[in-house]
N, CA, C and O atoms as a GROMACS GRO file, in nm:
protein
  620
    1UNK      N    1   6.533  11.113  13.612
    1UNK     CA    2   6.477  11.025  13.511
    1UNK      C    3   6.417  11.104  13.394
    1UNK      O    4   6.418  11.059  13.280
    2UNK      N    5   6.366  11.224  13.425
    2UNK     CA    6   6.308  11.308  13.321
    2UNK      C    7   6.414  11.350  13.219
    2UNK      O    8   6.384  11.365  13.101
    3UNK      N    9   6.539  11.367  13.265
    3UNK     CA   10   6.647  11.406  13.174
    3UNK      C   11   6.668  11.298  13.068
    3UNK      O   12   6.689  11.329  12.950
    4UNK      N   13   6.661  11.172  13.109
    4UNK     CA   14   6.678  11.062  13.013
    4UNK      C   15   6.565  11.063  12.911
    4UNK      O   16   6.589  11.042  12.792
    5UNK      N   17   6.444  11.086  12.955
    5UNK     CA   18   6.330  11.093  12.864
    5UNK      C   19   6.345  11.211  12.768
    5UNK      O   20   6.309  11.200  12.651
    6UNK      N   21   6.398  11.322  12.817
    6UNK     CA   22   6.422  11.439  12.731
    6UNK      C   23   6.523  11.406  12.622
    6UNK      O   24   6.508  11.448  12.507
    7UNK      N   25   6.626  11.332  12.659
    7UNK     CA   26   6.727  11.292  12.560
    7UNK      C   27   6.664  11.205  12.452
    7UNK      O   28   6.690  11.224  12.333
    8UNK      N   29   6.581  11.111  12.493
    8UNK     CA   30   6.514  11.023  12.395
    8UNK      C   31   6.416  11.097  12.306
    8UNK      O   32   6.385  11.050  12.197
    9UNK      N   33   6.367  11.211  12.351
    9UNK     CA   34   6.275  11.291  12.270
    9UNK      C   35   6.347  11.398  12.188
    9UNK      O   36   6.282  11.478  12.120
   10UNK      N   37   6.478  11.401  12.195
   10UNK     CA   38   6.555  11.496  12.114
   10UNK      C   39   6.558  11.443  11.970
   10UNK      O   40   6.636  11.354  11.937
   11UNK      N   41   6.474  11.500  11.888
   11UNK     CA   42   6.455  11.449  11.752
   11UNK      C   43   6.580  11.463  11.666
   11UNK      O   44   6.609  11.375  11.584
   12UNK      N   45   6.653  11.570  11.684
   12UNK     CA   46   6.777  11.587  11.606
   12UNK      C   47   6.876  11.477  11.641
   12UNK      O   48   6.938  11.419  11.552
   13UNK      N   49   6.892  11.450  11.769
   13UNK     CA   50   6.983  11.344  11.813
   13UNK      C   51   6.940  11.208  11.759
   13UNK      O   52   7.023  11.131  11.712
   14UNK      N   53   6.811  11.179  11.767
   14UNK     CA   54   6.760  11.048  11.723
   14UNK      C   55   6.779  11.028  11.572
   14UNK      O   56   6.813  10.919  11.528
   15UNK      N   57   6.757  11.133  11.493
   15UNK     CA   58   6.776  11.122  11.348
   15UNK      C   59   6.924  11.100  11.316
   15UNK      O   60   6.956  11.018  11.230
   16UNK      N   61   7.013  11.171  11.385
   16UNK     CA   62   7.157  11.153  11.362
   16UNK      C   63   7.200  11.012  11.399
   16UNK      O   64   7.277  10.949  11.325
   17UNK      N   65   7.152  10.960  11.511
   17UNK     CA   66   7.187  10.823  11.552
   17UNK      C   67   7.128  10.720  11.456
   17UNK      O   68   7.193  10.620  11.425
   18UNK      N   69   7.008  10.745  11.408
   18UNK     CA   70   6.947  10.655  11.309
   18UNK      C   71   7.032  10.649  11.182
   18UNK      O   72   7.052  10.541  11.126
   19UNK      N   73   7.082  10.763  11.138
   19UNK     CA   74   7.168  10.766  11.019
   19UNK      C   75   7.296  10.686  11.041
   19UNK      O   76   7.341  10.613  10.953
   20UNK      N   77   7.355  10.702  11.159
   20UNK     CA   78   7.478  10.630  11.193
   20UNK      C   79   7.454  10.479  11.197
   20UNK      O   80   7.531  10.401  11.141
   21UNK      N   81   7.347  10.439  11.264
   21UNK     CA   82   7.314  10.296  11.275
   21UNK      C   83   7.282  10.236  11.138
   21UNK      O   84   7.320  10.123  11.109
   22UNK      N   85   7.212  10.312  11.056
   22UNK     CA   86   7.179  10.266  10.920
   22UNK      C   87   7.306  10.245  10.839
   22UNK      O   88   7.320  10.144  10.770
   23UNK      N   89   7.399  10.339  10.848
   23UNK     CA   90   7.526  10.326  10.774
   23UNK      C   91   7.604  10.203  10.822
   23UNK      O   92   7.659  10.130  10.740
   24UNK      N   93   7.609  10.181  10.953
   24UNK     CA   94   7.679  10.064  11.005
   24UNK      C   95   7.612   9.935  10.957
   24UNK      O   96   7.679   9.839  10.922
   25UNK      N   97   7.479   9.934  10.955
   25UNK     CA   98   7.407   9.817  10.904
   25UNK      C   99   7.433   9.792  10.757
   25UNK      O  100   7.445   9.678  10.714
   26UNK      N  101   7.443   9.901  10.680
   26UNK     CA  102   7.472   9.886  10.537
   26UNK      C  103   7.612   9.828  10.514
   26UNK      O  104   7.633   9.754  10.418
   27UNK      N  105   7.706   9.860  10.601
   27UNK     CA  106   7.840   9.802  10.591
   27UNK      C  107   7.831   9.650  10.599
   27UNK      O  108   7.896   9.578  10.522
   28UNK      N  109   7.750   9.602  10.693
   28UNK     CA  110   7.732   9.457  10.710
   28UNK      C  111   7.672   9.395  10.585
   28UNK      O  112   7.719   9.291  10.539
   29UNK      N  113   7.569   9.458  10.529
   29UNK     CA  114   7.502   9.407  10.409
   29UNK      C  115   7.596   9.409  10.289
   29UNK      O  116   7.601   9.312  10.213
   30UNK      N  117   7.669   9.518  10.272
   30UNK     CA  118   7.763   9.528  10.159
   30UNK      C  119   7.871   9.421  10.169
   30UNK      O  120   7.905   9.358  10.069
   31UNK      N  121   7.926   9.400  10.290
   31UNK     CA  122   8.027   9.296  10.307
   31UNK      C  123   7.968   9.157  10.286
   31UNK      O  124   8.037   9.069  10.234
   32UNK      N  125   7.844   9.136  10.324
   32UNK     CA  126   7.777   9.007  10.303
   32UNK      C  127   7.769   8.975  10.153
   32UNK      O  128   7.796   8.863  10.112
   33UNK      N  129   7.731   9.075  10.073
   33UNK     CA  130   7.726   9.053   9.928
   33UNK      C  131   7.865   9.034   9.869
   33UNK      O  132   7.883   8.954   9.777
   34UNK      N  133   7.963   9.108   9.922
   34UNK     CA  134   8.098   9.102   9.868
   34UNK      C  135   8.168   8.971   9.902
   34UNK      O  136   8.232   8.911   9.815
   35UNK      N  137   8.157   8.926  10.027
   35UNK     CA  138   8.233   8.808  10.070
   35UNK      C  139   8.149   8.681  10.084
   35UNK      O  140   8.203   8.572  10.102
   36UNK      N  141   8.018   8.695  10.075
   36UNK     CA  142   7.924   8.582  10.092
   36UNK      C  143   7.932   8.520  10.231
   36UNK      O  144   7.895   8.404  10.250
   37UNK      N  145   7.982   8.599  10.329
   37UNK     CA  146   7.990   8.555  10.469
   37UNK      C  147   7.933   8.664  10.557
   37UNK      O  148   7.949   8.783  10.529
   38UNK      N  149   7.867   8.623  10.665
   38UNK     CA  150   7.814   8.719  10.761
   38UNK      C  151   7.921   8.750  10.863
   38UNK      O  152   7.962   8.663  10.940
   39UNK      N  153   7.967   8.873  10.864
   39UNK     CA  154   8.072   8.917  10.955
   39UNK      C  155   8.015   9.030  11.041
   39UNK      O  156   8.020   9.146  11.001
   40UNK      N  157   7.961   8.997  11.158
   40UNK     CA  158   7.894   9.096  11.242
   40UNK      C  159   7.989   9.199  11.301
   40UNK      O  160   7.944   9.299  11.358
   41UNK      N  161   8.119   9.179  11.290
   41UNK     CA  162   8.214   9.279  11.340
   41UNK      C  163   8.202   9.409  11.262
   41UNK      O  164   8.245   9.514  11.310
   42UNK      N  165   8.145   9.404  11.141
   42UNK     CA  166   8.126   9.526  11.063
   42UNK      C  167   8.029   9.623  11.130
   42UNK      O  168   8.029   9.742  11.100
   43UNK      N  169   7.946   9.571  11.221
   43UNK     CA  170   7.852   9.659  11.291
   43UNK      C  171   7.924   9.756  11.385
   43UNK      O  172   7.870   9.862  11.418
   44UNK      N  173   8.043   9.721  11.427
   44UNK     CA  174   8.117   9.806  11.521
   44UNK      C  175   8.251   9.855  11.466
   44UNK      O  176   8.326   9.920  11.538
   45UNK      N  177   8.281   9.826  11.341
   45UNK     CA  178   8.414   9.859  11.289
   45UNK      C  179   8.417   9.997  11.224
   45UNK      O  180   8.320  10.040  11.162
   46UNK      N  181   8.530  10.066  11.239
   46UNK     CA  182   8.547  10.192  11.167
   46UNK      C  183   8.587  10.165  11.023
   46UNK      O  184   8.630  10.054  10.990
   47UNK      N  185   8.574  10.263  10.939
   47UNK     CA  186   8.613  10.247  10.800
   47UNK      C  187   8.508  10.173  10.720
   47UNK      O  188   8.411  10.122  10.775
   48UNK      N  189   8.529  10.166  10.591
   48UNK     CA  190   8.439  10.093  10.503
   48UNK      C  191   8.330  10.180  10.443
   48UNK      O  192   8.323  10.300  10.467
   49UNK      N  193   8.246  10.114  10.365
   49UNK     CA  194   8.141  10.183  10.289
   49UNK      C  195   8.005  10.154  10.349
   49UNK      O  196   7.973  10.038  10.374
   50UNK      N  197   7.925  10.255  10.374
   50UNK     CA  198   7.950  10.400  10.372
   50UNK      C  199   8.006  10.448  10.506
   50UNK      O  200   8.005  10.373  10.604
   51UNK      N  201   8.052  10.569  10.509
   51UNK     CA  202   8.106  10.626  10.632
   51UNK      C  203   7.992  10.656  10.730
   51UNK      O  204   7.907  10.740  10.702
   52UNK      N  205   7.992  10.588  10.843
   52UNK     CA  206   7.890  10.612  10.944
   52UNK      C  207   7.912  10.748  11.012
   52UNK      O  208   7.816  10.814  11.051
   53UNK      N  209   8.039  10.787  11.024
   53UNK     CA  210   8.068  10.919  11.082
   53UNK      C  211   8.007  11.029  10.995
   53UNK      O  212   7.946  11.123  11.046
   54UNK      N  213   8.024  11.016  10.865
   54UNK     CA  214   7.971  11.116  10.773
   54UNK      C  215   7.819  11.116  10.772
   54UNK      O  216   7.756  11.221  10.763
   55UNK      N  217   7.760  10.997  10.780
   55UNK     CA  218   7.614  10.988  10.786
   55UNK      C  219   7.562  11.058  10.912
   55UNK      O  220   7.464  11.132  10.906
   56UNK      N  221   7.627  11.033  11.026
   56UNK     CA  222   7.586  11.093  11.151
   56UNK      C  223   7.592  11.245  11.145
   56UNK      O  224   7.494  11.313  11.176
   57UNK      N  225   7.708  11.300  11.106
   57UNK     CA  226   7.722  11.446  11.108
   57UNK      C  227   7.643  11.512  10.995
   57UNK      O  228   7.600  11.626  11.008
   58UNK      N  229   7.624  11.441  10.884
   58UNK     CA  230   7.541  11.494  10.776
   58UNK      C  231   7.396  11.506  10.820
   58UNK      O  232   7.331  11.606  10.792
   59UNK      N  233   7.346  11.402  10.887
   59UNK     CA  234   7.209  11.406  10.939
   59UNK      C  235   7.196  11.511  11.048
   59UNK      O  236   7.095  11.581  11.056
   60UNK      N  237   7.297  11.522  11.132
   60UNK     CA  238   7.295  11.622  11.239
   60UNK      C  239   7.285  11.763  11.182
   60UNK      O  240   7.196  11.839  11.221
   61UNK      N  241   7.374  11.797  11.090
   61UNK     CA  242   7.375  11.933  11.033
   61UNK      C  243   7.245  11.961  10.957
   61UNK      O  244   7.190  12.071  10.966
   62UNK      N  245   7.198  11.863  10.882
   62UNK     CA  246   7.074  11.883  10.806
   62UNK      C  247   6.956  11.902  10.899
   62UNK      O  248   6.873  11.991  10.877
   63UNK      N  249   6.947  11.822  11.003
   63UNK     CA  250   6.837  11.835  11.099
   63UNK      C  251   6.841  11.969  11.171
   63UNK      O  252   6.737  12.031  11.193
   64UNK      N  253   6.960  12.012  11.207
   64UNK     CA  254   6.974  12.142  11.272
   64UNK      C  255   6.931  12.253  11.176
   64UNK      O  256   6.861  12.346  11.215
   65UNK      N  257   6.974  12.242  11.051
   65UNK     CA  258   6.935  12.342  10.952
   65UNK      C  259   6.785  12.348  10.931
   65UNK      O  260   6.727  12.456  10.917
   66UNK      N  261   6.723  12.231  10.928
   66UNK     CA  262   6.578  12.226  10.908
   66UNK      C  263   6.500  12.281  11.027
   66UNK      O  264   6.394  12.341  11.009
   67UNK      N  265   6.551  12.261  11.149
   67UNK     CA  266   6.475  12.304  11.267
   67UNK      C  267   6.512  12.444  11.314
   67UNK      O  268   6.425  12.522  11.354
   68UNK      N  269   6.639  12.476  11.310
   68UNK     CA  270   6.684  12.606  11.363
   68UNK      C  271   6.700  12.712  11.255
   68UNK      O  272   6.707  12.831  11.284
   69UNK      N  273   6.706  12.666  11.130
   69UNK     CA  274   6.723  12.760  11.018
   69UNK      C  275   6.863  12.751  10.960
   69UNK      O  276   6.961  12.727  11.031
   70UNK      N  277   6.870  12.772  10.829
   70UNK     CA  278   6.997  12.758  10.759
   70UNK      C  279   7.094  12.872  10.789
   70UNK      O  280   7.213  12.859  10.763
   71UNK      N  281   7.045  12.982  10.842
   71UNK     CA  282   7.133  13.094  10.875
   71UNK      C  283   7.160  13.103  11.025
   71UNK      O  284   7.217  13.202  11.072
   72UNK      N  285   7.120  13.000  11.101
   72UNK     CA  286   7.138  13.003  11.246
   72UNK      C  287   7.282  12.971  11.286
   72UNK      O  288   7.357  12.908  11.211
   73UNK      N  289   7.317  13.017  11.405
   73UNK     CA  290   7.450  12.984  11.460
   73UNK      C  291   7.461  12.834  11.485
   73UNK      O  292   7.568  12.777  11.467
   74UNK      N  293   7.351  12.771  11.525
   74UNK     CA  294   7.353  12.626  11.551
   74UNK      C  295   7.386  12.548  11.424
   74UNK      O  296   7.462  12.451  11.429
   75UNK      N  297   7.329  12.590  11.310
   75UNK     CA  298   7.360  12.522  11.184
   75UNK      C  299   7.506  12.543  11.146
   75UNK      O  300   7.573  12.450  11.101
   76UNK      N  301   7.556  12.664  11.166
   76UNK     CA  302   7.697  12.692  11.134
   76UNK      C  303   7.790  12.602  11.215
   76UNK      O  304   7.886  12.547  11.162
   77UNK      N  305   7.760  12.588  11.344
   77UNK     CA  306   7.842  12.502  11.431
   77UNK      C  307   7.834  12.356  11.384
   77UNK      O  308   7.937  12.290  11.372
   78UNK      N  309   7.712  12.307  11.358
   78UNK     CA  310   7.696  12.168  11.315
   78UNK      C  311   7.763  12.143  11.180
   78UNK      O  312   7.822  12.037  11.158
   79UNK      N  313   7.754  12.240  11.092
   79UNK     CA  314   7.815  12.226  10.958
   79UNK      C  315   7.969  12.220  10.967
   79UNK      O  316   8.032  12.136  10.904
   80UNK      N  317   8.026  12.309  11.046
   80UNK     CA  318   8.172  12.308  11.061
   80UNK      C  319   8.219  12.182  11.133
   80UNK      O  320   8.324  12.127  11.099
   81UNK      N  321   8.142  12.137  11.231
   81UNK     CA  322   8.173  12.011  11.298
   81UNK      C  323   8.172  11.896  11.197
   81UNK      O  324   8.259  11.810  11.200
   82UNK      N  325   8.073  11.895  11.108
   82UNK     CA  326   8.062  11.790  11.006
   82UNK      C  327   8.183  11.792  10.913
   82UNK      O  328   8.237  11.687  10.878
   83UNK      N  329   8.225  11.909  10.874
   83UNK     CA  330   8.341  11.921  10.784
   83UNK      C  331   8.466  11.866  10.850
   83UNK      O  332   8.544  11.795  10.787
   84UNK      N  333   8.487  11.898  10.977
   84UNK     CA  334   8.605  11.849  11.049
   84UNK      C  335   8.601  11.697  11.061
   84UNK      O  336   8.702  11.631  11.038
   85UNK      N  337   8.486  11.641  11.096
   85UNK     CA  338   8.474  11.496  11.111
   85UNK      C  339   8.499  11.426  10.978
   85UNK      O  340   8.571  11.326  10.973
   86UNK      N  341   8.442  11.477  10.870
   86UNK     CA  342   8.459  11.412  10.739
   86UNK      C  343   8.602  11.427  10.688
   86UNK      O  344   8.656  11.334  10.626
   87UNK      N  345   8.664  11.541  10.713
   87UNK     CA  346   8.804  11.559  10.675
   87UNK      C  347   8.892  11.459  10.750
   87UNK      O  348   8.982  11.398  10.691
   88UNK      N  349   8.866  11.443  10.878
   88UNK     CA  350   8.942  11.348  10.959
   88UNK      C  351   8.921  11.206  10.910
   88UNK      O  352   9.017  11.129  10.900
   89UNK      N  353   8.796  11.169  10.877
   89UNK     CA  354   8.767  11.033  10.832
   89UNK      C  355   8.838  11.000  10.702
   89UNK      O  356   8.888  10.890  10.684
   90UNK      N  357   8.842  11.097  10.609
   90UNK     CA  358   8.902  11.072  10.478
   90UNK      C  359   9.051  11.102  10.476
   90UNK      O  360   9.122  11.052  10.388
   91UNK      N  361   9.099  11.180  10.569
   91UNK     CA  362   9.239  11.220  10.566
   91UNK      C  363   9.323  11.149  10.668
   91UNK      O  364   9.394  11.054  10.637
   92UNK      N  365   9.313  11.194  10.791
   92UNK     CA  366   9.401  11.146  10.898
   92UNK      C  367   9.382  10.997  10.924
   92UNK      O  368   9.479  10.922  10.929
   93UNK      N  369   9.256  10.954  10.942
   93UNK     CA  370   9.232  10.813  10.976
   93UNK      C  371   9.264  10.721  10.859
   93UNK      O  372   9.308  10.608  10.880
   94UNK      N  373   9.242  10.767  10.736
   94UNK     CA  374   9.277  10.683  10.622
   94UNK      C  375   9.430  10.667  10.613
   94UNK      O  376   9.480  10.558  10.583
   95UNK      N  377   9.502  10.775  10.638
   95UNK     CA  378   9.648  10.767  10.638
   95UNK      C  379   9.698  10.673  10.747
   95UNK      O  380   9.792  10.598  10.726
   96UNK      N  381   9.635  10.678  10.864
   96UNK     CA  382   9.673  10.587  10.974
   96UNK      C  383   9.648  10.442  10.934
   96UNK      O  384   9.727  10.354  10.969
   97UNK      N  385   9.540  10.416  10.863
   97UNK     CA  386   9.510  10.281  10.815
   97UNK      C  387   9.614  10.232  10.716
   97UNK      O  388   9.654  10.115  10.720
   98UNK      N  389   9.657  10.320  10.628
   98UNK     CA  390   9.761  10.282  10.530
   98UNK      C  391   9.893  10.252  10.601
   98UNK      O  392   9.963  10.158  10.565
   99UNK      N  393   9.925  10.331  10.702
   99UNK     CA  394  10.047  10.307  10.779
   99UNK      C  395  10.038  10.174  10.853
   99UNK      O  396  10.136  10.100  10.860
  100UNK      N  397   9.922  10.143  10.908
  100UNK     CA  398   9.903  10.016  10.979
  100UNK      C  399   9.922   9.899  10.884
  100UNK      O  400   9.982   9.798  10.922
  101UNK      N  401   9.874   9.911  10.762
  101UNK     CA  402   9.890   9.804  10.664
  101UNK      C  403  10.037   9.780  10.634
  101UNK      O  404  10.082   9.666  10.626
  102UNK      N  405  10.112   9.887  10.615
  102UNK     CA  406  10.255   9.875  10.586
  102UNK      C  407  10.329   9.815  10.706
  102UNK      O  408  10.415   9.729  10.689
  103UNK      N  409  10.296   9.860  10.826
  103UNK     CA  410  10.361   9.805  10.946
  103UNK      C  411  10.330   9.656  10.963
  103UNK      O  412  10.418   9.578  10.999
  104UNK      N  413  10.206   9.617  10.937
  104UNK     CA  414  10.171   9.475  10.945
  104UNK      C  415  10.249   9.393  10.842
  104UNK      O  416  10.293   9.282  10.873
  105UNK      N  417  10.268   9.446  10.722
  105UNK     CA  418  10.347   9.376  10.620
  105UNK      C  419  10.493   9.362  10.664
  105UNK      O  420  10.553   9.256  10.646
  106UNK      N  421  10.548   9.469  10.721
  106UNK     CA  422  10.686   9.463  10.770
  106UNK      C  423  10.702   9.357  10.880
  106UNK      O  424  10.798   9.280  10.881
  107UNK      N  425  10.607   9.355  10.972
  107UNK     CA  426  10.612   9.257  11.080
  107UNK      C  427  10.604   9.116  11.023
  107UNK      O  428  10.676   9.026  11.067
  108UNK      N  429  10.514   9.095  10.926
  108UNK     CA  430  10.500   8.963  10.864
  108UNK      C  431  10.629   8.920  10.796
  108UNK      O  432  10.667   8.803  10.805
  109UNK      N  433  10.696   9.011  10.728
  109UNK     CA  434  10.819   8.977  10.655
  109UNK      C  435  10.939   8.960  10.748
  109UNK      O  436  11.020   8.869  10.728
  110UNK      N  437  10.951   9.045  10.848
  110UNK     CA  438  11.067   9.041  10.936
  110UNK      C  439  11.060   8.929  11.039
  110UNK      O  440  11.161   8.869  11.075
  111UNK      N  441  10.940   8.903  11.086
  111UNK     CA  442  10.924   8.807  11.195
  111UNK      C  443  10.841   8.688  11.150
  111UNK      O  444  10.735   8.660  11.205
  112UNK      N  445  10.890   8.619  11.048
  112UNK     CA  446  10.812   8.505  10.998
  112UNK      C  447  10.816   8.393  11.098
  112UNK      O  448  10.762   8.410  11.208
  113UNK      N  449  10.872   8.284  11.069
  113UNK     CA  450  10.865   8.168  11.158
  113UNK      C  451  10.978   8.161  11.260
  113UNK      O  452  10.961   8.103  11.367
  114UNK      N  453  11.093   8.220  11.229
  114UNK     CA  454  11.206   8.202  11.320
  114UNK      C  455  11.199   8.290  11.444
  114UNK      O  456  11.269   8.263  11.542
  115UNK      N  457  11.116   8.393  11.442
  115UNK     CA  458  11.104   8.480  11.559
  115UNK      C  459  10.964   8.468  11.617
  115UNK      O  460  10.866   8.449  11.545
  116UNK      N  461  10.958   8.479  11.747
  116UNK     CA  462  10.829   8.474  11.815
  116UNK      C  463  10.787   8.618  11.848
  116UNK      O  464  10.833   8.677  11.945
  117UNK      N  465  10.699   8.672  11.765
  117UNK     CA  466  10.653   8.810  11.780
  117UNK      C  467  10.508   8.806  11.823
  117UNK      O  468  10.421   8.767  11.744
  118UNK      N  469  10.479   8.845  11.945
  118UNK     CA  470  10.346   8.826  12.003
  118UNK      C  471  10.259   8.951  12.002
  118UNK      O  472  10.155   8.953  12.068
  119UNK      N  473  10.298   9.053  11.932
  119UNK     CA  474  10.217   9.176  11.929
  119UNK      C  475  10.094   9.158  11.841
  119UNK      O  476  10.096   9.083  11.743
  120UNK      N  477   9.987   9.228  11.879
  120UNK     CA  478   9.864   9.226  11.800
  120UNK      C  479   9.886   9.299  11.668
  120UNK      O  480   9.963   9.394  11.659
  121UNK      N  481   9.816   9.251  11.567
  121UNK     CA  482   9.820   9.322  11.438
  121UNK      C  483   9.743   9.452  11.452
  121UNK      O  484   9.644   9.461  11.524
  122UNK      N  485   9.791   9.554  11.381
  122UNK     CA  486   9.724   9.683  11.384
  122UNK      C  487   9.600   9.681  11.295
  122UNK      O  488   9.598   9.612  11.193
  123UNK      N  489   9.497   9.756  11.333
  123UNK     CA  490   9.377   9.767  11.251
  123UNK      C  491   9.410   9.848  11.126
  123UNK      O  492   9.465   9.958  11.135
  124UNK      N  493   9.376   9.792  11.011
  124UNK     CA  494   9.407   9.858  10.885
  124UNK      C  495   9.290   9.936  10.830
  124UNK      O  496   9.309  10.034  10.757
  125UNK      N  497   9.169   9.895  10.863
  125UNK     CA  498   9.051   9.961  10.810
  125UNK      C  499   9.004  10.066  10.911
  125UNK      O  500   8.916  10.040  10.993
  126UNK      N  501   9.065  10.183  10.904
  126UNK     CA  502   9.035  10.289  11.000
  126UNK      C  503   8.959  10.405  10.936
  126UNK      O  504   8.865  10.459  10.995
  127UNK      N  505   8.999  10.443  10.817
  127UNK     CA  506   8.944  10.562  10.755
  127UNK      C  507   8.859  10.530  10.634
  127UNK      O  508   8.818  10.416  10.612
  128UNK      N  509   8.834  10.633  10.557
  128UNK     CA  510   8.745  10.622  10.442
  128UNK      C  511   8.806  10.688  10.320
  128UNK      O  512   8.887  10.780  10.330
  129UNK      N  513   8.766  10.639  10.205
  129UNK     CA  514   8.798  10.709  10.081
  129UNK      C  515   8.704  10.829  10.070
  129UNK      O  516   8.600  10.831  10.136
  130UNK      N  517   8.739  10.928   9.990
  130UNK     CA  518   8.647  11.041   9.972
  130UNK      C  519   8.509  10.996   9.922
  130UNK      O  520   8.408  11.056   9.959
  131UNK      N  521   8.503  10.892   9.840
  131UNK     CA  522   8.375  10.842   9.791
  131UNK      C  523   8.291  10.785   9.905
  131UNK      O  524   8.170  10.809   9.911
  132UNK      N  525   8.353  10.710   9.994
  132UNK     CA  526   8.281  10.654  10.108
  132UNK      C  527   8.226  10.764  10.199
  132UNK      O  528   8.116  10.752  10.253
  133UNK      N  529   8.303  10.871  10.215
  133UNK     CA  530   8.259  10.986  10.294
  133UNK      C  531   8.140  11.054  10.226
  133UNK      O  532   8.043  11.090  10.292
  134UNK      N  533   8.148  11.071  10.094
  134UNK     CA  534   8.040  11.134  10.019
  134UNK      C  535   7.912  11.050  10.025
  134UNK      O  536   7.803  11.106  10.039
  135UNK      N  537   7.924  10.919  10.014
  135UNK     CA  538   7.806  10.831  10.024
  135UNK      C  539   7.747  10.839  10.164
  135UNK      O  540   7.625  10.845  10.179
  136UNK      N  541   7.830  10.839  10.266
  136UNK     CA  542   7.781  10.853  10.403
  136UNK      C  543   7.711  10.986  10.426
  136UNK      O  544   7.605  10.990  10.489
  137UNK      N  545   7.769  11.093  10.374
  137UNK     CA  546   7.708  11.225  10.385
  137UNK      C  547   7.572  11.227  10.315
  137UNK      O  548   7.474  11.278  10.370
  138UNK      N  549   7.566  11.172  10.195
  138UNK     CA  550   7.440  11.167  10.120
  138UNK      C  551   7.334  11.086  10.194
  138UNK      O  552   7.217  11.123  10.197
  139UNK      N  553   7.377  10.976  10.253
  139UNK     CA  554   7.285  10.892  10.332
  139UNK      C  555   7.231  10.971  10.452
  139UNK      O  556   7.110  10.968  10.478
  140UNK      N  557   7.318  11.040  10.523
  140UNK     CA  558   7.276  11.117  10.639
  140UNK      C  559   7.180  11.229  10.603
  140UNK      O  560   7.080  11.250  10.670
  141UNK      N  561   7.211  11.302  10.496
  141UNK     CA  562   7.122  11.410  10.451
  141UNK      C  563   6.987  11.352  10.410
  141UNK      O  564   6.883  11.408  10.444
  142UNK      N  565   6.989  11.241  10.338
  142UNK     CA  566   6.864  11.178  10.292
  142UNK      C  567   6.777  11.134  10.409
  142UNK      O  568   6.656  11.157  10.409
  143UNK      N  569   6.839  11.071  10.507
  143UNK     CA  570   6.763  11.024  10.624
  143UNK      C  571   6.703  11.144  10.699
  143UNK      O  572   6.588  11.138  10.741
  144UNK      N  573   6.781  11.250  10.715
  144UNK     CA  574   6.729  11.369  10.783
  144UNK      C  575   6.613  11.431  10.706
  144UNK      O  576   6.514  11.474  10.765
  145UNK      N  577   6.624  11.435  10.574
  145UNK     CA  578   6.517  11.493  10.492
  145UNK      C  579   6.390  11.407  10.499
  145UNK      O  580   6.280  11.460  10.511
  146UNK      N  581   6.406  11.276  10.490
  146UNK     CA  582   6.290  11.186  10.494
  146UNK      C  583   6.221  11.196  10.629
  146UNK      O  584   6.099  11.210  10.636
  147UNK      N  585   6.298  11.187  10.737
  147UNK     CA  586   6.237  11.188  10.869
  147UNK      C  587   6.191  11.326  10.912
  147UNK      O  588   6.106  11.338  11.001
  148UNK      N  589   6.246  11.430  10.851
  148UNK     CA  590   6.201  11.565  10.887
  148UNK      C  591   6.056  11.587  10.846
  148UNK      O  592   5.982  11.658  10.914
  149UNK      N  593   6.014  11.528  10.738
  149UNK     CA  594   5.876  11.543  10.692
  149UNK      C  595   5.779  11.482  10.793
  149UNK      O  596   5.666  11.528  10.806
  150UNK      N  597   5.822  11.379  10.863
  150UNK     CA  598   5.738  11.314  10.964
  150UNK      C  599   5.757  11.376  11.103
  150UNK      O  600   5.660  11.413  11.169
  151UNK      N  601   5.881  11.386  11.144
  151UNK     CA  602   5.909  11.423  11.284
  151UNK      C  603   5.870  11.567  11.313
  151UNK      O  604   5.803  11.594  11.412
  152UNK      N  605   5.910  11.660  11.228
  152UNK     CA  606   5.888  11.800  11.262
  152UNK      C  607   5.739  11.835  11.255
  152UNK      O  608   5.696  11.930  11.321
  153UNK      N  609   5.660  11.761  11.179
  153UNK     CA  610   5.517  11.785  11.171
  153UNK      C  611   5.446  11.734  11.298
  153UNK      O  612   5.351  11.796  11.346
  154UNK      N  613   5.494  11.621  11.351
  154UNK     CA  614   5.433  11.560  11.468
  154UNK      C  615   5.454  11.646  11.593
  154UNK      O  616   5.365  11.655  11.677
  155UNK      N  617   5.570  11.707  11.604
  155UNK     CA  618   5.600  11.780  11.728
  155UNK      C  619   5.532  11.913  11.739
  155UNK      O  620   5.550  11.984  11.839
   0.00000   0.00000   0.00000
């Protein structure tokens, strides 16, 4: 049971998760303003503005840098991990989303009413634009900086 309490007291982990949850919540708010409808699926969906993945790894790397030092091996690992995650979010996953959109269009055109095609539609909103990644990264860094002034002083 002590291990679970130790995890909850891991300040770097908690700040990174807070950044991720904040980004997911902002997706819901942004979609609410855009569509004038409450769509709670945005709380769990990949893709969209801002990138929750980028917020998480940005907060993680910043928190590690603030606690372990900017020249530490831990910061180097967290920073490289962040770069890989953000590259994947803006590159590979965005390309997969574009392919899913094209495949869904093909299915719609080829199998209109005369064919019974029972396959699920592919998720199209998988990745992020570079701007969405940058906003997520900025959000994560900001959250880590704000909470570092409180958290690191208390401990």
